[in-house]
C-alpha positions as protocol buffer text, in pm:
chain_id: "A"
residue {
  index: 1
  type: MET
  ca { x: 738 y: 635 z: -1262 }
}
residue {
  index: 2
  type: GLN
  ca { x: 554 y: 330 z: -1395 }
}
residue {
  index: 3
  type: LYS
  ca { x: 363 y: 307 z: -1066 }
}
residue {
  index: 4
  type: THR
  ca { x: 214 y: 653 z: -1111 }
}
residue {
  index: 5
  type: GLY
  ca { x: -130 y: 588 z: -1256 }
}
residue {
  index: 6
  type: GLU
  ca { x: -396 y: 839 z: -1352 }
}
residue {
  index: 7
  type: SER
  ca { x: -586 y: 820 z: -1023 }
}
residue {
  index: 8
  type: THR
  ca { x: -269 y: 847 z: -812 }
}
residue {
  index: 9
  type: PHE
  ca { x: -152 y: 1154 z: -1001 }
}
residue {
  index: 10
  type: ALA
  ca { x: -496 y: 1315 z: -983 }
}
residue {
  index: 11
  type: ARG
  ca { x: -501 y: 1281 z: -605 }
}
residue {
  index: 12
  type: TRP
  ca { x: -153 y: 1427 z: -582 }
}
residue {
  index: 13
  type: MET
  ca { x: -275 y: 1727 z: -779 }
}
residue {
  index: 14
  type: THR
  ca { x: -565 y: 1768 z: -536 }
}
residue {
  index: 15
  type: ILE
  ca { x: -318 y: 1769 z: -248 }
}
residue {
  index: 16
  type: LEU
  ca { x: -95 y: 2027 z: -420 }
}
residue {
  index: 17
  type: LYS
  ca { x: -390 y: 2257 z: -491 }
}
residue {
  index: 18
  type: GLU
  ca { x: -491 y: 2249 z: -125 }
}
residue {
  index: 19
  type: THR
  ca { x: -137 y: 2309 z: 5 }
}
residue {
  index: 20
  type: PRO
  ca { x: 4 y: 2633 z: -139 }
}
residue {
  index: 21
  type: GLY
  ca { x: 381 y: 2647 z: -144 }
}
residue {
  index: 22
  type: SER
  ca { x: 425 y: 2269 z: -158 }
}
residue {
  index: 23
  type: VAL
  ca { x: 602 y: 2079 z: -435 }
}
residue {
  index: 24
  type: LEU
  ca { x: 587 y: 1723 z: -563 }
}
residue {
  index: 25
  type: TRP
  ca { x: 933 y: 1566 z: -571 }
}
residue {
  index: 26
  type: LEU
  ca { x: 958 y: 1274 z: -811 }
}
residue {
  index: 27
  type: LEU
  ca { x: 1224 y: 1042 z: -944 }
}
residue {
  index: 28
  type: GLY
  ca { x: 1259 y: 1163 z: -1300 }
}
residue {
  index: 29
  type: ALA
  ca { x: 1212 y: 955 z: -1612 }
}
residue {
  index: 30
  type: ASN
  ca { x: 1309 y: 1065 z: -1963 }
}
residue {
  index: 31
  type: GLU
  ca { x: 1226 y: 1424 z: -2053 }
}
residue {
  index: 32
  type: GLY
  ca { x: 925 y: 1321 z: -2261 }
}
residue {
  index: 33
  type: VAL
  ca { x: 760 y: 1154 z: -1961 }
}
residue {
  index: 34
  type: ASN
  ca { x: 854 y: 1439 z: -1730 }
}
residue {
  index: 35
  type: GLN
  ca { x: 703 y: 1692 z: -1968 }
}
residue {
  index: 36
  type: ARG
  ca { x: 384 y: 1490 z: -2002 }
}
residue {
  index: 37
  type: LEU
  ca { x: 338 y: 1505 z: -1624 }
}
residue {
  index: 38
  type: ARG
  ca { x: 403 y: 1880 z: -1624 }
}
residue {
  index: 39
  type: THR
  ca { x: 133 y: 1916 z: -1888 }
}
residue {
  index: 40
  type: LEU
  ca { x: -111 y: 1706 z: -1686 }
}
residue {
  index: 41
  type: ALA
  ca { x: -34 y: 1913 z: -1377 }
}
residue {
  index: 42
  type: GLU
  ca { x: -108 y: 2235 z: -1565 }
}
residue {
  index: 43
  type: LYS
  ca { x: -438 y: 2093 z: -1691 }
}
residue {
  index: 44
  type: ALA
  ca { x: -525 y: 2010 z: -1330 }
}
residue {
  index: 45
  type: GLY
  ca { x: -462 y: 2370 z: -1226 }
}
residue {
  index: 46
  type: VAL
  ca { x: -117 y: 2317 z: -1076 }
}
residue {
  index: 47
  type: ALA
  ca { x: 184 y: 2520 z: -1191 }
}
residue {
  index: 48
  type: PRO
  ca { x: 416 y: 2275 z: -1371 }
}
residue {
  index: 49
  type: GLU
  ca { x: 723 y: 2413 z: -1192 }
}
residue {
  index: 50
  type: ARG
  ca { x: 584 y: 2264 z: -870 }
}
residue {
  index: 51
  type: LEU
  ca { x: 688 y: 1922 z: -1002 }
}
residue {
  index: 52
  type: ILE
  ca { x: 1054 y: 1865 z: -916 }
}
residue {
  index: 53
  type: PHE
  ca { x: 1229 y: 1579 z: -1097 }
}
residue {
  index: 54
  type: ALA
  ca { x: 1536 y: 1423 z: -937 }
}
residue {
  index: 55
  type: PRO
  ca { x: 1782 y: 1204 z: -1128 }
}
residue {
  index: 56
  type: LYS
  ca { x: 1876 y: 858 z: -1010 }
}
residue {
  index: 57
  type: ALA
  ca { x: 2157 y: 855 z: -757 }
}
residue {
  index: 58
  type: ALA
  ca { x: 2384 y: 612 z: -577 }
}
residue {
  index: 59
  type: ASN
  ca { x: 2201 y: 449 z: -286 }
}
residue {
  index: 60
  type: ALA
  ca { x: 2389 y: 637 z: -13 }
}
residue {
  index: 61
  type: HIS
  ca { x: 2313 y: 969 z: -181 }
}
residue {
  index: 62
  type: HIS
  ca { x: 1951 y: 866 z: -241 }
}
residue {
  index: 63
  type: LEU
  ca { x: 1901 y: 782 z: 128 }
}
residue {
  index: 64
  type: ALA
  ca { x: 2056 y: 1111 z: 233 }
}
residue {
  index: 65
  type: ARG
  ca { x: 1838 y: 1321 z: 6 }
}
residue {
  index: 66
  type: ILE
  ca { x: 1501 y: 1157 z: 80 }
}
residue {
  index: 67
  type: ALA
  ca { x: 1548 y: 1245 z: 447 }
}
residue {
  index: 68
  type: LEU
  ca { x: 1502 y: 1608 z: 338 }
}
residue {
  index: 69
  type: ALA
  ca { x: 1146 y: 1550 z: 217 }
}
residue {
  index: 70
  type: ASP
  ca { x: 847 y: 1621 z: 442 }
}
residue {
  index: 71
  type: LEU
  ca { x: 605 y: 1344 z: 349 }
}
residue {
  index: 72
  type: PHE
  ca { x: 623 y: 1037 z: 126 }
}
residue {
  index: 73
  type: LEU
  ca { x: 304 y: 984 z: -77 }
}
residue {
  index: 74
  type: ASP
  ca { x: 250 y: 621 z: -171 }
}
residue {
  index: 75
  type: THR
  ca { x: 123 y: 509 z: -511 }
}
residue {
  index: 76
  type: PHE
  ca { x: -174 y: 279 z: -568 }
}
residue {
  index: 77
  type: PRO
  ca { x: -280 y: 15 z: -649 }
}
residue {
  index: 78
  type: TYR
  ca { x: 91 y: -81 z: -678 }
}
residue {
  index: 79
  type: GLY
  ca { x: 253 y: 68 z: -371 }
}
residue {
  index: 80
  type: ALA
  ca { x: 606 y: 119 z: -247 }
}
residue {
  index: 81
  type: HIS
  ca { x: 811 y: -173 z: -118 }
}
residue {
  index: 82
  type: SER
  ca { x: 1182 y: -134 z: -34 }
}
residue {
  index: 83
  type: THR
  ca { x: 1150 y: 237 z: -118 }
}
residue {
  index: 84
  type: ALA
  ca { x: 905 y: 279 z: 170 }
}
residue {
  index: 85
  type: ALA
  ca { x: 1133 y: 89 z: 407 }
}
residue {
  index: 86
  type: ASP
  ca { x: 1422 y: 316 z: 306 }
}
residue {
  index: 87
  type: ALA
  ca { x: 1211 y: 625 z: 365 }
}
residue {
  index: 88
  type: LEU
  ca { x: 1092 y: 516 z: 710 }
}
residue {
  index: 89
  type: THR
  ca { x: 1445 y: 417 z: 807 }
}
residue {
  index: 90
  type: MET
  ca { x: 1560 y: 769 z: 721 }
}
residue {
  index: 91
  type: GLY
  ca { x: 1280 y: 921 z: 928 }
}
residue {
  index: 92
  type: LEU
  ca { x: 1056 y: 1017 z: 636 }
}
residue {
  index: 93
  type: PRO
  ca { x: 685 y: 951 z: 714 }
}
residue {
  index: 94
  type: VAL
  ca { x: 515 y: 733 z: 452 }
}
residue {
  index: 95
  type: LEU
  ca { x: 145 y: 795 z: 390 }
}
residue {
  index: 96
  type: THR
  ca { x: -44 y: 503 z: 239 }
}
residue {
  index: 97
  type: PHE
  ca { x: -364 y: 299 z: 245 }
}
residue {
  index: 98
  type: ALA
  ca { x: -417 y: -74 z: 209 }
}
residue {
  index: 99
  type: GLY
  ca { x: -548 y: -233 z: -106 }
}
residue {
  index: 100
  type: LYS
  ca { x: -631 y: -601 z: -154 }
}
residue {
  index: 101
  type: SER
  ca { x: -337 y: -746 z: -347 }
}
residue {
  index: 102
  type: PHE
  ca { x: 13 y: -814 z: -215 }
}
residue {
  index: 103
  type: ALA
  ca { x: 152 y: -520 z: -413 }
}
residue {
  index: 104
  type: ALA
  ca { x: -120 y: -293 z: -274 }
}
residue {
  index: 105
  type: ARG
  ca { x: -67 y: -399 z: 90 }
}
residue {
  index: 106
  type: PHE
  ca { x: 309 y: -419 z: 127 }
}
residue {
  index: 107
  type: CYS
  ca { x: 358 y: -50 z: 209 }
}
residue {
  index: 108
  type: HIS
  ca { x: 75 y: -66 z: 463 }
}
residue {
  index: 109
  type: SER
  ca { x: 254 y: -353 z: 637 }
}
residue {
  index: 110
  type: ILE
  ca { x: 583 y: -164 z: 644 }
}
residue {
  index: 111
  type: ALA
  ca { x: 418 y: 146 z: 795 }
}
residue {
  index: 112
  type: ILE
  ca { x: 263 y: -69 z: 1069 }
}
residue {
  index: 113
  type: ALA
  ca { x: 595 y: -245 z: 1132 }
}
residue {
  index: 114
  type: ALA
  ca { x: 765 y: 92 z: 1168 }
}
residue {
  index: 115
  type: GLY
  ca { x: 522 y: 179 z: 1448 }
}
residue {
  index: 116
  type: THR
  ca { x: 333 y: 444 z: 1253 }
}
residue {
  index: 117
  type: PRO
  ca { x: -25 y: 315 z: 1214 }
}
residue {
  index: 118
  type: GLY
  ca { x: -143 y: 676 z: 1196 }
}
residue {
  index: 119
  type: LEU
  ca { x: 14 y: 696 z: 851 }
}
residue {
  index: 120
  type: VAL
  ca { x: -221 y: 426 z: 719 }
}
residue {
  index: 121
  type: SER
  ca { x: -531 y: 586 z: 569 }
}
residue {
  index: 122
  type: SER
  ca { x: -867 y: 411 z: 559 }
}
residue {
  index: 123
  type: ASN
  ca { x: -934 y: 489 z: 191 }
}
residue {
  index: 124
  type: PRO
  ca { x: -815 y: 719 z: -91 }
}
residue {
  index: 125
  type: ASP
  ca { x: -1016 y: 1019 z: 31 }
}
residue {
  index: 126
  type: ASP
  ca { x: -872 y: 980 z: 381 }
}
residue {
  index: 127
  type: TYR
  ca { x: -526 y: 961 z: 223 }
}
residue {
  index: 128
  type: VAL
  ca { x: -579 y: 1299 z: 56 }
}
residue {
  index: 129
  type: ALA
  ca { x: -726 y: 1450 z: 372 }
}
residue {
  index: 130
  type: LYS
  ca { x: -436 y: 1330 z: 587 }
}
residue {
  index: 131
  type: ALA
  ca { x: -176 y: 1466 z: 344 }
}
residue {
  index: 132
  type: ILE
  ca { x: -345 y: 1806 z: 347 }
}
residue {
  index: 133
  type: GLY
  ca { x: -380 y: 1788 z: 724 }
}
residue {
  index: 134
  type: PHE
  ca { x: -10 y: 1723 z: 775 }
}
residue {
  index: 135
  type: ALA
  ca { x: 75 y: 2021 z: 554 }
}
residue {
  index: 136
  type: ARG
  ca { x: -150 y: 2248 z: 759 }
}
residue {
  index: 137
  type: ASP
  ca { x: -43 y: 2109 z: 1096 }
}
residue {
  index: 138
  type: ARG
  ca { x: 333 y: 2078 z: 1079 }
}
residue {
  index: 139
  type: LYS
  ca { x: 359 y: 1995 z: 1449 }
}
residue {
  index: 140
  type: SER
  ca { x: 167 y: 1671 z: 1398 }
}
residue {
  index: 141
  type: LEU
  ca { x: 405 y: 1574 z: 1117 }
}
residue {
  index: 142
  type: ALA
  ca { x: 707 y: 1668 z: 1329 }
}
residue {
  index: 143
  type: ALA
  ca { x: 576 y: 1436 z: 1601 }
}
residue {
  index: 144
  type: VAL
  ca { x: 567 y: 1145 z: 1356 }
}
residue {
  index: 145
  type: ARG
  ca { x: 920 y: 1219 z: 1243 }
}
residue {
  index: 146
  type: GLU
  ca { x: 1040 y: 1232 z: 1602 }
}
residue {
  index: 147
  type: HIS
  ca { x: 873 y: 897 z: 1672 }
}
residue {
  index: 148
  type: LEU
  ca { x: 1048 y: 741 z: 1373 }
}
residue {
  index: 149
  type: LYS
  ca { x: 1379 y: 881 z: 1490 }
}
residue {
  index: 150
  type: THR
  ca { x: 1357 y: 768 z: 1852 }
}
residue {
  index: 151
  type: HIS
  ca { x: 1192 y: 430 z: 1792 }
}
residue {
  index: 152
  type: ARG
  ca { x: 1364 y: 327 z: 1473 }
}
residue {
  index: 153
  type: GLU
  ca { x: 1580 y: 45 z: 1609 }
}
residue {
  index: 154
  type: LYS
  ca { x: 1303 y: -76 z: 1841 }
}
residue {
  index: 155
  type: SER
  ca { x: 1041 y: -116 z: 1571 }
}
residue {
  index: 156
  type: VAL
  ca { x: 938 y: -445 z: 1417 }
}
residue {
  index: 157
  type: LEU
  ca { x: 1075 y: -316 z: 1089 }
}
residue {
  index: 158
  type: ARG
  ca { x: 1429 y: -281 z: 1222 }
}
residue {
  index: 159
  type: ASP
  ca { x: 1460 y: -505 z: 1532 }
}
residue {
  index: 160
  type: ILE
  ca { x: 1589 y: -816 z: 1355 }
}
residue {
  index: 161
  type: PRO
  ca { x: 1689 y: -1008 z: 1674 }
}
residue {
  index: 162
  type: ALA
  ca { x: 1331 y: -972 z: 1802 }
}
residue {
  index: 163
  type: LEU
  ca { x: 1201 y: -1088 z: 1466 }
}
residue {
  index: 164
  type: ALA
  ca { x: 1422 y: -1397 z: 1481 }
}
residue {
  index: 165
  type: ARG
  ca { x: 1299 y: -1476 z: 1834 }
}
residue {
  index: 166
  type: ARG
  ca { x: 938 y: -1442 z: 1725 }
}
residue {
  index: 167
  type: ILE
  ca { x: 992 y: -1676 z: 1430 }
}
residue {
  index: 168
  type: GLU
  ca { x: 1151 y: -1929 z: 1664 }
}
residue {
  index: 169
  type: GLU
  ca { x: 848 y: -1905 z: 1895 }
}
residue {
  index: 170
  type: LEU
  ca { x: 617 y: -1972 z: 1602 }
}
residue {
  index: 171
  type: PHE
  ca { x: 819 y: -2276 z: 1497 }
}
residue {
  index: 172
  type: TRP
  ca { x: 790 y: -2420 z: 1850 }
}
residue {
  index: 173
  type: GLN
  ca { x: 418 y: -2342 z: 1848 }
}
residue {
  index: 174
  type: MET
  ca { x: 375 y: -2522 z: 1516 }
}
residue {
  index: 175
  type: GLN
  ca { x: 564 y: -2825 z: 1643 }
}
residue {
  index: 176
  type: GLY
  ca { x: 355 y: -2836 z: 1960 }
}
residue {
  index: 177
  type: GLU
  ca { x: 30 y: -2818 z: 1764 }
}
residue {
  index: 178
  type: ALA
  ca { x: 147 y: -3100 z: 1538 }
}
residue {
  index: 179
  type: GLU
  ca { x: 243 y: -3321 z: 1833 }
}
residue {
  index: 180
  type: ARG
  ca { x: -97 y: -3262 z: 1998 }
}
residue {
  index: 181
  type: GLY
  ca { x: -285 y: -3322 z: 1674 }
}
residue {
  index: 182
  type: GLU
  ca { x: -401 y: -2961 z: 1662 }
}
residue {
  index: 183
  type: THR
  ca { x: -252 y: -2868 z: 1327 }
}
residue {
  index: 184
  type: PRO
  ca { x: -504 y: -2646 z: 1143 }
}
residue {
  index: 185
  type: VAL
  ca { x: -639 y: -2801 z: 823 }
}
residue {
  index: 186
  type: PRO
  ca { x: -743 y: -2526 z: 582 }
}
residue {
  index: 187
  type: ASP
  ca { x: -1017 y: -2583 z: 327 }
}
residue {
  index: 188
  type: LEU
  ca { x: -819 y: -2575 z: 3 }
}
residue {
  index: 189
  type: ARG
  ca { x: -1103 y: -2675 z: -223 }
}
residue {
  index: 190
  type: ASN
  ca { x: -1137 y: -2435 z: -516 }
}
residue {
  index: 191
  type: LEU
  ca { x: -803 y: -2276 z: -435 }
}
residue {
  index: 192
  type: ASP
  ca { x: -714 y: -2265 z: -804 }
}
residue {
  index: 193
  type: VAL
  ca { x: -1042 y: -2086 z: -881 }
}
residue {
  index: 194
  type: TYR
  ca { x: -986 y: -1829 z: -606 }
}
residue {
  index: 195
  type: TYR
  ca { x: -634 y: -1772 z: -737 }
}
residue {
  index: 196
  type: GLU
  ca { x: -762 y: -1721 z: -1091 }
}
residue {
  index: 197
  type: ILE
  ca { x: -1023 y: -1467 z: -976 }
}
residue {
  index: 198
  type: GLY
  ca { x: -771 y: -1286 z: -759 }
}
residue {
  index: 199
  type: ALA
  ca { x: -527 y: -1258 z: -1049 }
}
residue {
  index: 200
  type: GLU
  ca { x: -804 y: -1117 z: -1270 }
}
residue {
  index: 201
  type: LEU
  ca { x: -889 y: -854 z: -1009 }
}
residue {
  index: 202
  type: VAL
  ca { x: -524 y: -750 z: -979 }
}
residue {
  index: 203
  type: GLN
  ca { x: -505 y: -702 z: -1356 }
}
residue {
  index: 204
  type: GLN
  ca { x: -805 y: -468 z: -1341 }
}
residue {
  index: 205
  type: HIS
  ca { x: -589 y: -219 z: -1145 }
}
residue {
  index: 206
  type: ILE
  ca { x: -869 y: -143 z: -901 }
}
residue {
  index: 207
  type: GLU
  ca { x: -768 y: 161 z: -700 }
}
residue {
  index: 208
  type: TYR
  ca { x: -961 y: 70 z: -387 }
}
residue {
  index: 209
  type: ALA
  ca { x: -1247 y: -150 z: -272 }
}
residue {
  index: 210
  type: ASP
  ca { x: -1388 y: -202 z: 75 }
}
residue {
  index: 211
  type: ASN
  ca { x: -1417 y: -557 z: 206 }
}
residue {
  index: 212
  type: ALA
  ca { x: -1783 y: -601 z: 116 }
}
residue {
  index: 213
  type: THR
  ca { x: -1735 y: -478 z: -240 }
}
residue {
  index: 214
  type: TYR
  ca { x: -1424 y: -689 z: -289 }
}
residue {
  index: 215
  type: ARG
  ca { x: -1593 y: -1008 z: -161 }
}
residue {
  index: 216
  type: GLN
  ca { x: -1890 y: -939 z: -386 }
}
residue {
  index: 217
  type: ARG
  ca { x: -1663 y: -921 z: -689 }
}
residue {
  index: 218
  type: TYR
  ca { x: -1536 y: -1268 z: -600 }
}
residue {
  index: 219
  type: LEU
  ca { x: -1891 y: -1398 z: -558 }
}
residue {
  index: 220
  type: ASP
  ca { x: -2009 y: -1250 z: -886 }
}
residue {
  index: 221
  type: ARG
  ca { x: -1722 y: -1415 z: -1069 }
}
residue {
  index: 222
  type: LEU
  ca { x: -1775 y: -1746 z: -886 }
}
residue {
  index: 223
  type: LYS
  ca { x: -2141 y: -1743 z: -988 }
}
residue {
  index: 224
  type: ALA
  ca { x: -2050 y: -1674 z: -1351 }
}
residue {
  index: 225
  type: LEU
  ca { x: -1799 y: -1960 z: -1354 }
}
residue {
  index: 226
  type: HIS
  ca { x: -2047 y: -2188 z: -1175 }
}
residue {
  index: 227
  type: ASP
  ca { x: -2310 y: -2123 z: -1441 }
}
residue {
  index: 228
  type: PHE
  ca { x: -2060 y: -2228 z: -1706 }
}
residue {
  index: 229
  type: ALA
  ca { x: -1927 y: -2536 z: -1519 }
}
residue {
  index: 230
  type: PRO
  ca { x: -2053 y: -2624 z: -1168 }
}
residue {
  index: 231
  type: ILE
  ca { x: -1806 y: -2552 z: -886 }
}
residue {
  index: 232
  type: ALA
  ca { x: -1825 y: -2772 z: -575 }
}
residue {
  index: 233
  type: PHE
  ca { x: -1915 y: -2576 z: -262 }
}
residue {
  index: 234
  type: ASP
  ca { x: -1657 y: -2522 z: 12 }
}
residue {
  index: 235
  type: ASN
  ca { x: -1647 y: -2381 z: 364 }
}
residue {
  index: 236
  type: ARG
  ca { x: -1492 y: -2053 z: 262 }
}
residue {
  index: 237
  type: LEU
  ca { x: -1662 y: -1805 z: 30 }
}
residue {
  index: 238
  type: TRP
  ca { x: -1834 y: -2035 z: -218 }
}
residue {
  index: 239
  type: THR
  ca { x: -2115 y: -2189 z: -9 }
}
residue {
  index: 240
  type: ALA
  ca { x: -2462 y: -2306 z: -113 }
}
residue {
  index: 241
  type: GLU
  ca { x: -2609 y: -2002 z: 64 }
}
residue {
  index: 242
  type: ALA
  ca { x: -2377 y: -1766 z: -124 }
}
residue {
  index: 243
  type: ALA
  ca { x: -2464 y: -1927 z: -456 }
}
residue {
  index: 244
  type: ALA
  ca { x: -2838 y: -1890 z: -388 }
}
residue {
  index: 245
  type: ALA
  ca { x: -2812 y: -1526 z: -280 }
}
residue {
  index: 246
  type: LYS
  ca { x: -2930 y: -1265 z: -527 }
}
């Protein structure tokens, strides 16, 4: 429940209004929280009884019941993690979009690993449109579910032996590069500054930003810090050209 922010809930209400007969199935909190969401739904023009609150359950029962849902709607900017993996394992399609932080990208990675890139939306508006589209075209959703069912054990998400082999290949690759003197040397100058800015952006709970906007936020903050105390230029984002740009 703590992942359900204002913008996430508002988009869910948009989806419900465009899909008559649908319900939003949530893991319940205490009755005060549940009632507050019912009130918010009603204010958004959605009948409060369309919010269904389920109590916590033992894991086996939880896995069995989520398989009965039609579509899993991810939260943002803090998305699903193991919950998404559980859903995909049970054949429940998970609709998401990628943010910029680890917490905002994990679900996107899981959906890709499960072999369902079509469930990754390009932005929040696309997320809403795809959810509505699946509700109106049930055959397309059934096709995703069938793919999850037939390819589950072959996917990157579930094929652990293949994952182990791939990791072994990467270890051999790393050793070979080291022996040939080809080990990549990243530019780690200003790493602490980049980390500080990234942490600040995460704390702002930004719902979504495209790459250009996100990079510009970094540059604006770098310029502000540079004006206070000069930051040495590097070969990554903070270059002399970037600092001089208006």
